[in-house]
N, C-alpha and C positions, 0 to 999 in steps of 0.2 A: 472545549473548543476555544480557540483564540480569536473569537469573533471581534472583540473590541480592538484588536490590533489592525483590523482591516476596515471596519465600519463602526459608526456610532449609532447606538440604539437607545431608545428611551427605556425607562424602568418597566413600563408596561410591555414593551416589545420583548425585553429580556425575559420577563415572566411568561409571556405567551410562547416564546420559542421553546422553553423547557417542557411545555405541554406536549410537544410533538415527538420528543425523543424519549426512549426507554433505555435504562441501563440493563445490560445483560452480562452475566458471568459466563465465560467460555472456558471449559476445561482443556488442559494440555491435550493435544492431538485431536480435539473436536473440530469438526468442519463448520465454518461459517457458510460455505458454499461448495457444492459439488458440480463438477463438469456435467452439463446437460440439464441442470436445474435452473430455474429462473431466480435471479438475484432479487429477493423480495425486500432487502434492506440495504441502505447505505450505512456503512459502519465506520464510526470514528473511534480510534483506539484510545482508551483512557489509561489502560494498564496492560502490559504484556507485549507479545510479539506474534507475528503471523508470517506465513509464507504463502505466496500464490504460485501455483505450478500447474503444468500439464504433463501428461505422460506421452512421450514421443512414441508414436505407433510403430515406428521402424525398430527403434532400439529398446523400447520398454523402459527407458530411463526417465526419471523425473527431471523436468527442465524448469528452473525458477524464472518466473515472470517478474515478480517483485517481492521484496522483503519489507516488512512494516513494523514499526514500534510506536510507542506513545506519541500522541499528537499527530499521527498520520492516519490516513484512510485505508480501509481494506475492503474494497468492493470491485465488482465487475461493472464498470460504468455503462457499457453498452447494454448488458443484460438488465441492469436496473432501470436505465432510461427508457428502453424499448420493451421491457418485460418479455425478453426472449431468452432462449437457453444460453447458459454460460458456456464459455469456451474452456474455462479452467477451474481449478479447485482453490479454496482458501482454507488453510488449516492453522490452528493455534500451535505455536511452538512452546508455549508455557501457559499456565493458568492466566487468564486475561479477563479484562472487562472492556466492553465496547458500549458506546451510545449508538442505538439503532433508530432509524426512521424508515417507515414504509414508503412506498412510492406514492400512495394516496395522501399520506400525512405530509410528505415532502411537497407535493403539488399544492396542498392546502396551505402549508406554511408560506410558500412563496406568494400565494395569492393574498394572504392576510397580512404578511409582513414583506412588502416589496423590496425593502433594503437587503433582504437575504438573497435576492437575485444577484445583486452586485457582489456580495460575499462569495457566492458559489461561482460566479463568473471569474473572479480573481483566483479562487482556488483552482479552477479548471485551467486557467491560463498558466499558473505556476506548474501544474501537473504536466501540461503539454510541453512546456519549456524543458522540464526534467526528462520527459520521454524523448524529445528531440536531441538533447545533449547525450542521452544514453545511446541512442541510435547512431549519432555521429561518432561518439567515442568507440563504440563497438565496431563500427565499419571502417574507421580510419586509423585506428591504433592497434598496435600489437598487444599481446596479452599483458606484458609488463606495464605498458602505459595505461591499459584499462585498469589494472590493479592499483597503480599509483593514483589514478583519478578517483577510483572508488574509495580508497582510504582517505584521500583529501576531502572528498565531498560527503562521505558517509562514515565518519570516524565512529559514531555511536553504533552503527550497524556492524562495523568491523570488530568492535570490542565485544558485541553480544552474540553474534551469529556464529554457528558452527562453520568450520572451514569448508566442509563439503557443500553447504548452501551457498556460500560466497563464491566458491569455484563454479558452481552451476550457473549462478547469476552472471558471472564473467565469461562463461562459455569455455572453461578450461577444466582440467582434471584437478582433484584435490592434491595429488602428488606434485603437479606443476605449480600450483599455488604455494605449496609448502616450500618448494625451491625458490620461488620469487620472494617469499617472506625472508628466507635465510639470506638470500643475496642482498636484499634491501636493508636488512638489519646490520649487515657488515659495513655498509656504505657510510 
């Protein structure tokens, strides 16, 4: 985690933080979370990639909520915070490693190391900003502008993710995305 980029910790605080987190290996296609289960862990991706999705009840199709790679988080914040059922699934796209913290450990860490409250507040502010931008981009731009915004903001995701996942994330078909890529490569 890039904690030092956001807050300053003493050596003791750094050592104490590591006691709350556990490294876990996740195999390709394994689920971190399934729709209807409680999100028991907040997950920080050390290595690998994940997709969060739900199945549209009307169409039966997978709808991507978010894609995540190293140095990103892969959790259902509402389910984790409130210990309620999750609305979506989170699945590994490749063999991965995550740092996990349980809700009890998370609350204990924040109590014992108050500086971490600031760290997570800033992380959540950044996340909310990202969600707002995505919402505005999705609702106010056509598919081509959404795609161009995506490749501008998420070049690493664009390089690593399969086209069908990016298409779902953008709310378009894989075929339409292929046409957009061809058109923009000619420009």
